[in-house]
C-alpha positions in Angstrom: 5.9 0.5 4.8 4.0 3.4 3.4 4.1 7.0 4.5 0.5 6.6 5.7 1.5 3.9 8.1 4.7 5.7 9.3 3.3 9.3 9.7 1.2 8.6 12.9 4.4 7.3 14.6 6.4 10.4 14.0 4.7 12.4 16.8 5.0 9.4 19.1 8.8 9.1 18.5 9.3 12.9 18.8 7.3 13.0 22.1 9.1 10.0 23.5 12.4 11.9 22.7 11.1 14.9 24.6 10.3 12.7 27.6 13.8 11.1 27.4 15.4 14.5 27.2 13.5 15.8 30.3 14.4 12.6 32.1 18.1 13.3 31.4 18.0 16.6 33.3 19.9 16.0 36.6 17.6 18.1 38.8 14.3 19.6 37.9 13.6 20.9 41.4 12.0 24.4 41.7 12.6 25.0 45.4 8.9 25.2 46.0 8.8 22.4 48.6 5.6 20.4 48.5 4.3 22.3 45.5 7.5 21.2 43.6 6.5 17.5 44.2 2.9 18.1 43.2 3.8 20.0 40.1 6.3 17.4 39.0 3.7 14.6 39.5 1.2 16.5 37.5 3.8 17.0 34.8 4.5 13.2 34.8 0.8 12.5 34.3 0.4 15.2 31.6 3.4 14.1 29.5 2.2 10.5 29.5 -1.4 11.5 28.8 -0.1 13.0 25.6 2.0 10.0 24.9 -1.0 7.7 25.5 -3.1 9.8 23.1 -0.5 9.8 20.4 0.0 6.0 20.7 -3.7 5.5 20.4 -3.7 7.6 17.3 -0.9 5.4 15.9 -2.2 1.9 16.8 -6.0 2.5 17.1 -6.2 0.0 19.9 -6.7 1.3 23.4 -5.2 -1.6 25.4 -2.2 -1.7 23.1 -1.7 2.0 23.4 -1.8 1.9 27.2 0.5 -1.1 27.3 3.1 0.6 25.1 2.9 3.8 27.1 3.2 1.9 30.4 6.2 0.0 29.0 7.9 3.2 27.9 7.3 4.6 31.4 9.2 1.6 32.9 12.1 2.3 30.6 11.9 6.0 31.5 12.1 5.1 35.2 15.1 2.8 34.6 16.8 5.5 32.6 16.4 7.9 35.5 18.3 5.6 37.8 21.4 6.4 35.6 20.9 10.2 35.8 22.7 12.0 38.7 20.2 13.6 41.1 17.3 11.4 39.7 15.9 8.1 40.7 13.5 5.6 39.2 10.3 5.2 41.1 7.4 2.7 41.0 5.1 5.4 42.1 6.1 7.6 39.2 5.5 4.6 36.9 2.0 4.3 38.3 1.5 8.1 37.8 2.8 7.9 34.2 0.5 4.9 33.5 -2.5 6.6 35.0 -1.8 9.7 32.9 -1.5 7.5 29.8 -4.8 5.9 30.6 -6.4 9.3 30.7 -4.8 10.3 27.4 -5.9 7.1 25.8 -9.5 7.5 27.1 -9.6 11.0 25.7 -8.1 9.9 22.4 -10.7 7.1 22.0 -13.4 9.7 22.2 -11.7 12.1 19.8 -10.4 9.7 17.2 -13.1 7.0 17.1 
């Protein structure tokens, strides 16, 4: 495999590692009540929007990028079930996937 084929995957792997690391933090609560929940859900969507965009850049196929991002979101939610103070959530998976869809849609326009 050439460096040209590998290099688009480096940001994907690094960003997936950031997501994994954040998911390993036992409690990300800010104590802001309802705003805490809203901000965390926005963060979910934003981190997966970036992942979706990076995946599109790597594979140049929108459905494949979305499928890969959504699959990673499933593994992320499963991972969270093993972290004290966290839990996996189908709603979070949907939010992650929606964020990835937005990221892929933006990336399609940018990197045609």
